[in-house]
C-alpha positions as a Markdown table, in Angstrom:
| # | Residue | x | y | z |
|---|---|---|---|---|
| 1 | Met | 0.0 | 0.0 | 0.0 |
| 2 | Tyr | 2.7 | 2.4 | 1.1 |
| 3 | Arg | 4.7 | 1.5 | -2.0 |
| 4 | Ile | 1.8 | 2.3 | -4.3 |
| 5 | Leu | 1.4 | 5.7 | -2.5 |
| 6 | Arg | 5.1 | 6.5 | -2.9 |
| 7 | Ile | 5.0 | 5.7 | -6.6 |
| 8 | Ala | 1.9 | 7.8 | -7.1 |
| 9 | Leu | 3.5 | 10.7 | -5.2 |
| 10 | Thr | 6.7 | 10.5 | -7.3 |
| 11 | Val | 4.7 | 10.5 | -10.5 |
| 12 | Ala | 2.7 | 13.5 | -9.4 |
| 13 | Leu | 5.9 | 15.4 | -8.5 |
| 14 | Leu | 7.4 | 14.6 | -11.9 |
| 15 | Val | 4.3 | 15.7 | -13.7 |
| 16 | Gly | 4.2 | 19.0 | -11.7 |
| 17 | Ala | 7.8 | 19.7 | -12.4 |
| 18 | Ala | 7.4 | 19.0 | -16.1 |
| 19 | Ala | 4.4 | 21.3 | -16.2 |
| 20 | Ser | 6.3 | 24.0 | -14.4 |
| 21 | Phe | 9.2 | 23.7 | -16.8 |
| 22 | Gly | 6.8 | 24.0 | -19.8 |
| 23 | Leu | 5.3 | 27.2 | -18.3 |
| 24 | Cys | 8.8 | 28.6 | -17.9 |
| 25 | Ala | 9.8 | 27.7 | -21.4 |
| 26 | Ala | 6.6 | 29.3 | -22.8 |
| 27 | Lys | 7.5 | 32.6 | -21.2 |
| 28 | Lys | 8.9 | 35.3 | -23.5 |
| 29 | Pro | 12.5 | 36.3 | -22.8 |
| 30 | Ala | 12.7 | 39.5 | -20.8 |
| 31 | Lys | 13.3 | 42.6 | -22.9 |
| 32 | Ala | 16.7 | 44.3 | -22.7 |
| 33 | Val | 16.5 | 47.5 | -20.6 |
| 34 | Pro | 17.2 | 50.4 | -22.9 |
| 35 | Ala | 20.3 | 52.5 | -22.2 |
| 36 | Lys | 19.5 | 55.5 | -20.1 |
| 37 | Arg | 19.3 | 58.6 | -22.1 |
| 38 | Pro | 21.4 | 61.5 | -21.2 |
| 39 | Ala | 19.3 | 64.0 | -19.2 |
| 40 | Ala | 18.3 | 67.4 | -20.8 |
| 41 | Pro | 20.2 | 70.4 | -19.4 |
| 42 | Lys | 18.7 | 71.8 | -16.2 |
| 43 | Leu | 20.9 | 74.8 | -15.4 |
| 44 | Leu | 21.9 | 75.8 | -18.9 |
| 45 | Thr | 19.6 | 76.9 | -21.7 |
| 46 | Val | 20.9 | 75.2 | -24.9 |
| 47 | Ala | 20.0 | 75.7 | -28.5 |
| 48 | Ala | 21.6 | 73.2 | -30.9 |
| 49 | Gly | 22.1 | 74.3 | -34.5 |
| 50 | Gln | 23.9 | 73.5 | -37.7 |
| 51 | Pro | 27.5 | 74.1 | -38.6 |
| 52 | Phe | 28.3 | 77.5 | -40.1 |
| 53 | Glu | 25.0 | 78.8 | -38.9 |
| 54 | Thr | 24.6 | 80.7 | -35.6 |
| 55 | Pro | 21.9 | 78.8 | -33.5 |
| 56 | Ser | 19.2 | 81.2 | -32.3 |
| 57 | Ser | 16.7 | 78.5 | -31.3 |
| 58 | Gly | 16.7 | 74.7 | -31.4 |
| 59 | Ala | 16.6 | 71.4 | -29.5 |
| 60 | Ala | 18.7 | 71.0 | -26.4 |
| 61 | Lys | 20.4 | 67.9 | -27.9 |
| 62 | Val | 23.4 | 68.0 | -30.3 |
| 63 | Ser | 22.8 | 65.7 | -33.3 |
| 64 | Leu | 25.1 | 64.6 | -36.1 |
| 65 | Thr | 24.7 | 62.1 | -39.0 |
| 66 | Met | 28.0 | 61.0 | -40.6 |
| 67 | Cys | 30.0 | 58.1 | -41.9 |
| 68 | Ala | 32.8 | 56.1 | -40.3 |
| 69 | Asp | 36.2 | 57.4 | -41.1 |
| 70 | Glu | 34.9 | 60.9 | -41.2 |
| 71 | Thr | 35.1 | 64.1 | -39.0 |
| 72 | Glu | 31.9 | 66.1 | -38.8 |
| 73 | Pro | 31.1 | 69.3 | -36.8 |
| 74 | Ala | 28.0 | 70.4 | -34.9 |
| 75 | Thr | 27.3 | 73.6 | -33.0 |
| 76 | Phe | 25.2 | 74.9 | -30.1 |
| 77 | Thr | 24.8 | 77.9 | -27.9 |
| 78 | Ala | 24.6 | 77.8 | -24.1 |
| 79 | Arg | 23.6 | 80.5 | -21.6 |
| 80 | Cys | 22.9 | 80.5 | -17.8 |
| 81 | Gly | 20.5 | 82.6 | -15.7 |
| 82 | Lys | 23.3 | 83.3 | -13.2 |
| 83 | Ser | 27.0 | 84.1 | -13.8 |
| 84 | Leu | 29.3 | 81.2 | -13.5 |
| 85 | Ala | 33.1 | 81.6 | -13.6 |
| 86 | Gly | 35.9 | 79.0 | -14.2 |
| 87 | Val | 33.7 | 76.8 | -16.4 |
| 88 | Ser | 35.1 | 74.0 | -18.6 |
| 89 | Ala | 33.4 | 71.7 | -21.1 |
| 90 | Ala | 34.3 | 68.3 | -22.4 |
| 91 | Cys | 32.6 | 65.3 | -23.9 |
| 92 | Gly | 32.6 | 61.8 | -22.5 |
| 93 | Asp | 32.5 | 58.5 | -24.4 |
| 94 | Leu | 29.6 | 57.9 | -26.8 |
| 95 | Ala | 27.9 | 54.5 | -26.5 |
| 96 | Gly | 26.0 | 52.6 | -29.2 |
| 97 | Pro | 26.6 | 49.4 | -31.2 |
| 98 | Gly | 30.2 | 50.1 | -30.2 |
| 99 | Lys | 32.0 | 53.0 | -28.6 |
| 100 | Ile | 33.2 | 56.4 | -29.9 |
| 101 | Gly | 35.9 | 57.3 | -27.3 |
| 102 | Arg | 36.0 | 60.8 | -25.8 |
| 103 | Gln | 39.3 | 61.4 | -27.4 |
| 104 | Asn | 37.5 | 61.5 | -30.7 |
| 105 | Val | 35.2 | 64.3 | -29.7 |
| 106 | Thr | 36.5 | 67.9 | -29.2 |
| 107 | Val | 34.4 | 70.8 | -27.8 |
| 108 | Arg | 35.6 | 74.4 | -28.5 |
| 109 | Leu | 34.4 | 77.9 | -27.9 |
| 110 | Val | 33.6 | 80.0 | -31.0 |
| 111 | Gln | 35.1 | 83.5 | -30.9 |
| 112 | Gly | 34.8 | 85.2 | -34.2 |
| 113 | Ala | 36.4 | 82.8 | -36.7 |
| 114 | Glu | 38.6 | 81.3 | -34.0 |
| 115 | Leu | 37.9 | 78.1 | -32.0 |
| 116 | Leu | 39.3 | 78.3 | -28.4 |
| 117 | Ala | 39.8 | 75.7 | -25.7 |
| 118 | Cys | 36.8 | 75.3 | -23.3 |
| 119 | Asp | 38.7 | 76.1 | -20.2 |
| 120 | Asn | 38.2 | 78.8 | -17.5 |
| 121 | Met | 35.1 | 80.3 | -19.3 |
| 122 | Thr | 32.4 | 82.5 | -17.8 |
| 123 | Leu | 28.8 | 81.7 | -18.6 |
| 124 | Asp | 26.0 | 84.1 | -18.1 |
| 125 | Ser | 22.7 | 85.2 | -19.7 |
| 126 | Ser | 24.5 | 86.0 | -23.0 |
| 127 | Pro | 24.6 | 83.0 | -25.3 |
| 128 | Lys | 28.1 | 81.5 | -26.0 |
| 129 | Gln | 28.5 | 79.4 | -29.1 |
| 130 | Phe | 30.3 | 76.1 | -29.0 |
| 131 | Trp | 31.8 | 73.9 | -31.8 |
| 132 | Val | 31.9 | 70.1 | -31.6 |
| 133 | Asp | 34.0 | 67.9 | -33.9 |
| 134 | Val | 33.3 | 64.2 | -33.9 |
| 135 | Thr | 35.8 | 61.8 | -35.6 |
| 136 | Val | 34.4 | 58.3 | -36.1 |
| 137 | Pro | 37.0 | 55.6 | -36.3 |
| 138 | Lys | 37.2 | 53.7 | -39.6 |
| 139 | Asn | 35.8 | 50.4 | -38.4 |
| 140 | Ser | 32.9 | 51.7 | -36.3 |
| 141 | Lys | 29.6 | 49.9 | -36.6 |
| 142 | Pro | 26.6 | 51.9 | -38.0 |
| 143 | Gly | 23.9 | 52.9 | -35.7 |
| 144 | Val | 23.1 | 55.5 | -33.0 |
| 145 | Tyr | 25.6 | 56.5 | -30.4 |
| 146 | Lys | 24.7 | 58.6 | -27.4 |
| 147 | Gly | 26.5 | 60.5 | -24.7 |
| 148 | Ser | 26.8 | 63.9 | -23.1 |
| 149 | Ile | 29.0 | 67.0 | -23.0 |
| 150 | Ala | 29.7 | 67.9 | -19.4 |
| 151 | Phe | 30.1 | 71.4 | -18.1 |
| 152 | Ser | 32.1 | 71.7 | -14.9 |
| 153 | Ala | 33.2 | 74.4 | -12.5 |
| 154 | Lys | 35.5 | 74.1 | -9.5 |
| 155 | Gly | 35.9 | 70.4 | -10.1 |
| 156 | Lys | 32.2 | 69.7 | -10.0 |
| 157 | Gln | 29.8 | 68.9 | -12.9 |
| 158 | Ile | 27.1 | 71.6 | -13.1 |
| 159 | Asp | 25.2 | 70.4 | -16.1 |
| 160 | Thr | 25.3 | 68.2 | -19.2 |
| 161 | Val | 24.2 | 68.6 | -22.9 |
| 162 | Pro | 23.1 | 65.4 | -24.6 |
| 163 | Ile | 24.8 | 64.5 | -27.9 |
| 164 | Glu | 23.7 | 61.8 | -30.4 |
| 165 | Val | 25.7 | 60.6 | -33.4 |
| 166 | Thr | 24.1 | 58.5 | -36.2 |
| 167 | Ile | 26.7 | 56.6 | -38.2 |
| 168 | Arg | 25.5 | 55.7 | -41.8 |
| 169 | Ser | 25.9 | 52.3 | -43.2 |
| 170 | Leu | 28.2 | 53.6 | -45.9 |
| 171 | Arg | 31.9 | 53.3 | -46.4 |
| 172 | Leu | 33.0 | 56.8 | -47.4 |
| 173 | Ile | 36.1 | 56.6 | -49.7 |
| 174 | Gly | 38.8 | 59.3 | -50.2 |
| 175 | Ser | 38.4 | 62.2 | -52.6 |
| 176 | Ser | 39.4 | 61.9 | -56.2 |
| 177 | Lys | 40.7 | 65.5 | -56.0 |
| 178 | Gln | 44.2 | 66.5 | -55.0 |
| 179 | Tyr | 44.5 | 69.0 | -52.1 |
| 180 | Ala | 47.7 | 70.9 | -51.1 |
| 181 | Leu | 48.0 | 73.9 | -48.8 |
| 182 | Tyr | 50.1 | 76.6 | -50.4 |
| 183 | Thr | 51.9 | 78.4 | -47.6 |
| 184 | Ser | 55.1 | 80.2 | -46.5 |
| 185 | Leu | 55.1 | 78.6 | -43.1 |
| 186 | Gly | 58.1 | 76.3 | -42.5 |
| 187 | Leu | 61.4 | 75.6 | -40.9 |
| 188 | Ser | 63.2 | 78.4 | -42.6 |
| 189 | Gly | 60.4 | 81.0 | -42.6 |
| 190 | Gln | 60.9 | 84.5 | -41.3 |
| 191 | Gly | 58.9 | 86.0 | -38.4 |
| 192 | Ala | 55.4 | 84.6 | -38.1 |
| 193 | Cys | 56.3 | 82.1 | -41.0 |
| 194 | Arg | 59.0 | 80.3 | -39.0 |
| 195 | Leu | 57.9 | 77.0 | -37.4 |
| 196 | Ala | 60.7 | 75.2 | -35.6 |
| 197 | Gly | 60.7 | 71.6 | -34.6 |
| 198 | Asp | 57.5 | 70.4 | -32.9 |
| 199 | Ala | 55.6 | 73.5 | -34.1 |
| 200 | Tyr | 56.1 | 72.5 | -37.7 |
| 201 | Ser | 55.1 | 68.9 | -37.0 |
| 202 | Arg | 51.9 | 70.0 | -35.2 |
| 203 | Phe | 51.0 | 72.3 | -38.1 |
| 204 | Leu | 51.5 | 69.5 | -40.7 |
| 205 | Gly | 49.5 | 67.1 | -38.6 |
| 206 | Ala | 46.6 | 69.6 | -38.4 |
| 207 | Val | 46.7 | 70.0 | -42.2 |
| 208 | Gly | 46.5 | 66.3 | -42.7 |
| 209 | Lys | 43.4 | 66.1 | -40.5 |
| 210 | Leu | 41.7 | 68.5 | -42.9 |
| 211 | Gly | 42.0 | 65.9 | -45.7 |
| 212 | Phe | 44.8 | 67.6 | -47.5 |
| 213 | Arg | 47.6 | 65.4 | -48.9 |
| 214 | Ala | 50.4 | 67.9 | -49.2 |
| 215 | Val | 51.9 | 71.2 | -48.0 |
| 216 | Ser | 54.1 | 73.5 | -50.0 |
| 217 | Val | 57.8 | 73.4 | -48.9 |
| 218 | Ser | 59.9 | 76.6 | -49.1 |
| 219 | Glu | 63.4 | 75.6 | -48.0 |
| 220 | Asp | 67.0 | 75.8 | -49.1 |
| 221 | Pro | 68.3 | 72.5 | -50.6 |
| 222 | Ala | 70.5 | 71.9 | -47.6 |
| 223 | Arg | 67.4 | 71.8 | -45.3 |
| 224 | Ile | 64.7 | 70.6 | -47.6 |
| 225 | Gly | 65.2 | 67.0 | -46.5 |
| 226 | Asp | 64.1 | 67.8 | -42.9 |
| 227 | Ala | 60.9 | 69.4 | -44.3 |
| 228 | Phe | 60.2 | 66.4 | -46.6 |
| 229 | Ser | 60.8 | 64.0 | -43.7 |
| 230 | Ala | 58.3 | 65.9 | -41.5 |
| 231 | Cys | 55.7 | 65.8 | -44.3 |
| 232 | Ala | 56.1 | 62.1 | -44.7 |
| 233 | Ala | 55.8 | 61.6 | -41.0 |
| 234 | Ala | 52.5 | 63.5 | -41.0 |
| 235 | Gly | 51.2 | 61.4 | -43.9 |
| 236 | Leu | 51.4 | 64.3 | -46.4 |
| 237 | Val | 52.7 | 62.2 | -49.3 |
| 238 | Gly | 50.8 | 63.7 | -52.2 |
| 239 | Ser | 52.6 | 65.6 | -55.0 |
| 240 | Ile | 54.3 | 68.2 | -52.8 |
| 241 | Pro | 54.8 | 71.7 | -54.2 |
| 242 | Val | 58.4 | 72.9 | -53.7 |
| 243 | Leu | 58.6 | 76.7 | -53.9 |
| 244 | Thr | 62.0 | 77.0 | -55.6 |
| 245 | Phe | 61.8 | 80.8 | -55.5 |
| 246 | Ala | 63.0 | 80.3 | -51.9 |
| 247 | Leu | 66.4 | 79.4 | -53.4 |
| 248 | Gly | 67.0 | 83.0 | -54.4 |
| 249 | Ser | 66.1 | 85.4 | -57.1 |
| 250 | Gly | 68.2 | 83.7 | -59.7 |
| 251 | Ala | 67.8 | 80.3 | -61.4 |
| 252 | Pro | 68.6 | 77.3 | -59.2 |
| 253 | Thr | 71.5 | 75.2 | -60.3 |
| 254 | Ile | 71.4 | 71.6 | -61.5 |
| 255 | Glu | 73.0 | 70.7 | -58.2 |
| 256 | Asp | 70.2 | 72.4 | -56.3 |
| 257 | Ala | 67.6 | 70.5 | -58.3 |
| 258 | Arg | 69.5 | 67.2 | -57.7 |
| 259 | Ala | 69.6 | 67.9 | -54.0 |
| 260 | Val | 65.8 | 68.3 | -54.0 |
| 261 | Glu | 65.4 | 65.1 | -55.8 |
| 262 | Ser | 67.7 | 63.2 | -53.5 |
| 263 | Ala | 65.9 | 64.5 | -50.5 |
| 264 | Arg | 62.6 | 63.5 | -52.0 |
| 265 | Lys | 63.8 | 59.9 | -52.4 |
| 266 | Thr | 65.3 | 59.7 | -48.9 |
| 267 | Ala | 62.0 | 60.9 | -47.4 |
| 268 | Gly | 60.1 | 58.3 | -49.4 |
| 269 | Leu | 57.9 | 60.8 | -51.2 |
| 270 | Ala | 56.3 | 59.7 | -54.5 |
| 271 | Ser | 56.7 | 63.0 | -56.3 |
| 272 | Val | 57.2 | 66.7 | -56.0 |
| 273 | Tyr | 56.4 | 69.7 | -58.2 |
| 274 | Cys | 59.0 | 72.4 | -58.3 |
| 275 | Phe | 57.4 | 75.8 | -58.7 |
| 276 | Cys | 59.5 | 78.2 | -60.8 |
| 277 | Ala | 57.3 | 81.3 | -60.1 |
| 278 | Asp | 54.9 | 82.7 | -57.6 |
| 279 | Asn | 52.5 | 85.0 | -59.5 |
| 280 | Pro | 54.9 | 86.7 | -61.9 |
| 281 | Ala | 53.5 | 90.0 | -63.4 |
| 282 | Thr | 56.3 | 91.7 | -65.3 |
| 283 | Asp | 58.1 | 90.5 | -68.4 |
| 284 | Gln | 61.3 | 90.3 | -66.4 |
| 285 | Glu | 59.6 | 88.1 | -63.8 |
| 286 | Val | 58.2 | 85.8 | -66.4 |
| 287 | Gln | 61.6 | 85.5 | -68.1 |
| 288 | Ala | 63.2 | 84.6 | -64.8 |
| 289 | Ala | 60.6 | 82.0 | -64.2 |
| 290 | Cys | 61.3 | 80.5 | -67.7 |
| 291 | Glu | 65.0 | 80.3 | -66.8 |
| 292 | Arg | 64.3 | 78.5 | -63.5 |
| 293 | Ala | 61.9 | 76.1 | -65.4 |
| 294 | Ser | 64.6 | 75.3 | -67.9 |
| 295 | Val | 67.1 | 74.3 | -65.3 |
| 296 | Leu | 64.6 | 72.3 | -63.4 |
| 297 | Arg | 63.4 | 70.4 | -66.4 |
| 298 | Arg | 67.0 | 69.6 | -67.5 |
| 299 | Ala | 67.4 | 68.0 | -64.0 |
| 300 | Gly | 64.4 | 65.9 | -64.7 |
| 301 | Met | 62.0 | 67.7 | -62.3 |
| 302 | Gln | 58.3 | 68.3 | -62.8 |
| 303 | Val | 57.8 | 72.1 | -63.0 |
| 304 | Ala | 54.8 | 74.2 | -62.1 |
| 305 | Ala | 54.0 | 77.8 | -61.4 |
| 306 | Thr | 51.4 | 79.8 | -59.5 |
| 307 | Val | 49.8 | 82.5 | -61.7 |
| 308 | Ser | 47.2 | 85.3 | -61.3 |
| 309 | Asp | 47.6 | 86.9 | -64.7 |
| 310 | Asp | 46.4 | 85.4 | -68.0 |
| 311 | Ala | 49.2 | 86.8 | -70.1 |
| 312 | Ala | 51.9 | 85.4 | -67.8 |
| 313 | Ala | 50.1 | 82.1 | -67.8 |
| 314 | Gln | 50.1 | 81.9 | -71.6 |
| 315 | Lys | 53.9 | 82.6 | -71.8 |
| 316 | Leu | 54.7 | 80.1 | -69.1 |
| 317 | Leu | 52.5 | 77.2 | -70.3 |
| 318 | Pro | 55.0 | 75.8 | -72.9 |
| 319 | Val | 57.7 | 75.3 | -70.2 |
| 320 | Leu | 55.4 | 73.9 | -67.4 |
| 321 | Asp | 54.0 | 70.5 | -66.5 |
| 322 | Gly | 51.4 | 72.0 | -64.1 |
| 323 | Ile | 49.9 | 75.3 | -63.3 |
| 324 | Asn | 48.1 | 76.8 | -60.3 |
| 325 | Tyr | 45.6 | 79.4 | -61.4 |
| 326 | Arg | 44.0 | 82.2 | -59.3 |
| 327 | Ile | 40.3 | 81.2 | -59.0 |
| 328 | Asp | 38.9 | 84.3 | -60.6 |
| 329 | Met | 41.0 | 84.0 | -63.8 |
| 330 | Pro | 38.8 | 83.8 | -67.0 |
| 331 | Tyr | 40.0 | 80.3 | -67.9 |
| 332 | Val | 39.1 | 78.9 | -64.5 |
| 333 | Gln | 35.7 | 80.7 | -64.4 |
| 334 | Ala | 34.9 | 79.3 | -67.8 |
| 335 | Leu | 35.5 | 75.8 | -66.5 |
| 336 | Val | 33.5 | 76.3 | -63.3 |
| 337 | Asn | 30.6 | 77.6 | -65.4 |
| 338 | Gly | 30.4 | 74.6 | -67.7 |
| 339 | Gly | 33.3 | 75.0 | -70.0 |
| 340 | Thr | 35.2 | 71.9 | -71.2 |
| 341 | Ser | 38.2 | 73.3 | -73.1 |
| 342 | Arg | 41.2 | 72.1 | -71.0 |
| 343 | Thr | 44.9 | 72.2 | -71.4 |
| 344 | Asn | 46.9 | 69.0 | -71.2 |
| 345 | Lys | 48.7 | 70.2 | -68.0 |
| 346 | Trp | 48.2 | 69.2 | -64.4 |
| 347 | Glu | 46.0 | 72.1 | -63.2 |
| 348 | Trp | 44.9 | 73.4 | -59.8 |
| 349 | Tyr | 43.4 | 76.7 | -58.6 |
| 350 | Trp | 44.0 | 78.9 | -55.6 |
| 351 | Trp | 42.4 | 81.6 | -53.5 |
| 352 | Asp | 43.1 | 83.4 | -50.2 |
| 353 | Ala | 41.8 | 80.8 | -47.7 |
| 354 | Arg | 42.3 | 83.3 | -44.8 |
| 355 | Gln | 39.3 | 85.4 | -45.8 |
| 356 | Ser | 36.0 | 83.5 | -45.9 |
| 357 | Ala | 34.7 | 80.2 | -44.5 |
| 358 | Glu | 31.9 | 80.2 | -47.0 |
| 359 | Gln | 34.3 | 80.5 | -49.9 |
| 360 | Asn | 36.6 | 77.9 | -48.5 |
| 361 | Arg | 33.7 | 75.3 | -48.3 |
| 362 | Val | 32.5 | 75.9 | -51.8 |
| 363 | Asn | 36.0 | 76.4 | -53.5 |
| 364 | Thr | 37.3 | 73.2 | -51.9 |
| 365 | Gly | 34.1 | 71.2 | -52.6 |
| 366 | Val | 31.4 | 71.5 | -55.2 |
| 367 | Gly | 33.1 | 74.4 | -57.0 |
| 368 | Leu | 36.3 | 72.4 | -57.5 |
| 369 | Trp | 34.2 | 69.4 | -58.7 |
| 370 | Arg | 32.4 | 71.6 | -61.2 |
| 371 | Ser | 35.7 | 73.0 | -62.6 |
| 372 | Gly | 37.0 | 69.5 | -63.5 |
| 373 | Leu | 40.5 | 70.6 | -62.4 |
| 374 | Tyr | 43.0 | 68.1 | -60.8 |
| 375 | Gly | 42.7 | 69.8 | -57.4 |
| 376 | Cys | 43.3 | 73.0 | -55.5 |
| 377 | Met | 46.1 | 74.7 | -53.6 |
| 378 | Pro | 44.5 | 77.5 | -51.5 |
| 379 | Met | 46.9 | 80.1 | -50.1 |
| 380 | Trp | 47.3 | 80.0 | -46.3 |
| 381 | Met | 49.7 | 82.9 | -45.5 |
| 382 | Pro | 50.1 | 85.0 | -42.3 |
| 383 | Lys | 48.5 | 88.4 | -42.6 |
| 384 | Asp | 51.2 | 90.2 | -40.6 |
| 385 | Gly | 54.1 | 89.6 | -38.2 |
| 386 | Ser | 51.9 | 88.7 | -35.2 |
| 387 | Asp | 49.5 | 86.4 | -37.1 |
| 388 | Arg | 49.9 | 82.8 | -36.0 |
| 389 | Ala | 48.6 | 81.2 | -39.1 |
| 390 | Asp | 50.0 | 77.8 | -38.0 |
| 391 | Asn | 47.0 | 77.6 | -35.6 |
| 392 | Leu | 44.3 | 75.9 | -37.7 |
| 393 | Asp | 41.7 | 75.9 | -34.9 |
| 394 | Ser | 39.3 | 78.2 | -36.9 |
| 395 | Leu | 36.1 | 78.1 | -38.9 |
| 396 | Leu | 38.2 | 78.8 | -42.0 |
| 397 | Ala | 40.1 | 75.5 | -41.6 |
| 398 | Glu | 36.9 | 73.6 | -40.7 |
| 399 | Ala | 35.3 | 74.9 | -43.9 |
| 400 | Leu | 38.3 | 73.5 | -45.9 |
| 401 | Arg | 37.7 | 70.1 | -44.4 |
| 402 | Glu | 34.0 | 70.2 | -45.0 |
| 403 | Gly | 34.7 | 71.0 | -48.7 |
| 404 | Val | 37.0 | 68.0 | -48.9 |
| 405 | Asn | 34.3 | 65.8 | -47.4 |
| 406 | Asp | 31.8 | 67.1 | -50.0 |
| 407 | Thr | 34.0 | 65.7 | -52.7 |
| 408 | Arg | 34.4 | 62.5 | -50.8 |
| 409 | Tyr | 30.6 | 62.0 | -50.9 |
| 410 | Ile | 30.6 | 62.7 | -54.6 |
| 411 | Thr | 33.6 | 60.4 | -55.2 |
| 412 | Thr | 31.9 | 57.6 | -53.3 |
| 413 | Tyr | 28.7 | 58.0 | -55.3 |
| 414 | Met | 30.6 | 58.1 | -58.6 |
| 415 | Lys | 32.4 | 54.8 | -57.8 |
| 416 | Ala | 29.2 | 53.0 | -57.1 |
| 417 | Leu | 27.6 | 54.5 | -60.2 |
| 418 | Arg | 30.4 | 53.3 | -62.5 |
| 419 | Glu | 30.3 | 49.8 | -61.0 |
| 420 | Leu | 26.6 | 49.5 | -61.5 |
| 421 | Lys | 26.7 | 51.0 | -65.1 |
| 422 | Asp | 29.4 | 48.4 | -65.9 |
| 423 | Lys | 26.8 | 45.7 | -65.4 |
| 424 | Lys | 24.7 | 47.2 | -68.3 |
| 425 | Arg | 21.4 | 46.0 | -67.0 |
| 426 | Glu | 18.1 | 47.4 | -68.3 |
| 427 | Lys | 16.4 | 47.3 | -64.9 |
| 428 | Asp | 19.0 | 49.7 | -63.4 |
| 429 | Lys | 18.7 | 52.5 | -66.0 |
| 430 | Asp | 15.8 | 54.5 | -64.5 |
| 431 | Tyr | 17.4 | 54.8 | -61.0 |
| 432 | Ile | 20.8 | 55.6 | -62.5 |
| 433 | Ala | 19.2 | 58.3 | -64.6 |
| 434 | Ala | 17.4 | 59.8 | -61.6 |
| 435 | Thr | 20.6 | 60.1 | -59.5 |
| 436 | Glu | 22.5 | 61.6 | -62.4 |
| 437 | Ser | 19.8 | 64.1 | -63.0 |
| 438 | Tyr | 19.8 | 65.2 | -59.4 |
| 439 | Leu | 23.6 | 65.6 | -59.3 |
| 440 | Ser | 23.6 | 67.6 | -62.6 |
| 441 | Ser | 20.8 | 69.8 | -61.3 |
| 442 | Phe | 22.5 | 70.5 | -58.0 |
| 443 | Leu | 25.9 | 71.3 | -59.6 |
| 444 | Ser | 24.3 | 73.8 | -62.0 |
| 445 | Lys | 23.1 | 76.0 | -59.1 |
| 446 | Pro | 24.8 | 79.4 | -58.6 |
| 447 | Leu | 27.7 | 78.7 | -56.2 |
| 448 | Gly | 27.3 | 82.0 | -54.5 |
| 449 | Lys | 23.7 | 81.1 | -53.4 |
| 450 | Leu | 24.4 | 77.7 | -51.9 |
| 451 | Thr | 23.7 | 77.6 | -48.2 |
| 452 | Pro | 25.0 | 75.2 | -45.5 |
| 453 | Gly | 21.6 | 73.7 | -45.5 |
| 454 | Asp | 21.7 | 73.1 | -49.3 |
| 455 | Leu | 25.0 | 71.3 | -48.8 |
| 456 | Arg | 23.8 | 69.2 | -45.9 |
| 457 | Ala | 20.8 | 68.1 | -48.1 |
| 458 | Phe | 23.1 | 67.4 | -51.0 |
| 459 | Arg | 25.4 | 65.2 | -48.9 |
| 460 | Ala | 22.4 | 63.3 | -47.5 |
| 461 | Lys | 21.2 | 62.6 | -51.1 |
| 462 | Met | 24.7 | 61.5 | -52.2 |
| 463 | Ala | 24.8 | 59.1 | -49.2 |
| 464 | Glu | 21.3 | 57.8 | -50.0 |
| 465 | Phe | 22.1 | 57.2 | -53.7 |
| 466 | Ser | 25.4 | 55.5 | -52.8 |
| 467 | Val | 23.8 | 53.1 | -50.4 |
| 468 | Lys | 21.1 | 52.2 | -52.9 |
| 469 | Leu | 23.5 | 51.8 | -55.8 |
| 470 | Ile | 25.8 | 49.6 | -53.8 |
| 471 | Ser | 22.8 | 47.4 | -52.8 |
| 472 | Met | 22.0 | 47.0 | -56.5 |
| 473 | Leu | 25.4 | 45.7 | -57.5 |
């Protein structure tokens, strides 16, 4: 009897356990708790806006949309109902499908065209504008990343501003255009142009972060190797312009040219262009440039010149391999406005990049693309003896980088377009035609009327088209 009861009880327990297990298995897995969103500012009044536009009103959250392996800016204003002294601002890590480390986010204070460190600031009822640069590492996963910019005073956090970065699922490739900064800054410069040791290395590194691939070098042959090595260390290994007028008013010797070539090889640079003239105007200056070009060509060098006068350009063209035109010359403007008659030379254009952020963005970006020229060499020269032009923390330099990125988006689109066209499929033709029509229409707009908003929308379209084209391959 007892044995029968024990067996029955055991069976009942087993059945109950099985039923309990079945109920547990039927339950849905618990949902993951979403990451806590950064809190909205409490002490500060924040208005987030768009780069190169002063925010007057807007959300309290800073938002950016970009690709991996890209640097993008954002901006916002902040003010406080009471006066706070000794304030600093910095961003923490951004969390999402991966992490964007705090070292990849810089926060600076906008003062005129300059961008200053966010240390020891005073905040009050007057809005102060801040500039945020986010650099997304190359292999970052697409998705939304969130974090906050912390404002602190006397070692204590007083408020935070939320920041959200959306990474597109698009691999942005390098620009097909060649960018070089044409400058007198260097190891042997005079006054404000002199950059010794680490100062020169820091300047070259900052230029490289703009997306430029070369910096002009103005050195004597005996020291030019040091400048070439510094360029190579900074990753500036494009066709470097060598300003040979620095060698003196007369023509360089064959030995000078050979010293330049030897230094180039030692530094591991692929190529250099020796400039025989810097904007010659008189017949005497043009003749001297031709003499320099003759010596350099006999030494096997590639020779170029910077020009601002059409007559001088015509006289120099027969002895040049490349030419850097002032942007407002008739030849360049004809190309920018739809002309197709090109010389067989390597060609760039230049302008004074120390004047206007708006011009820097367009001239480095869609304006250059419209011209069809090989690239550009904007002038970056000190204005006077006290001007520290080696400091690239400015809206002028930010605009140069944004222009380079504009052409990166076009280059990425063009690569995907060519690859899809090569398949020669009838089903792809309508979409291809729609994207080409949009690009043609946008590039035909008057450059002087393009706004930062127009360029943001253009980039978004190029990204949308690129993603779709790639998915159709």
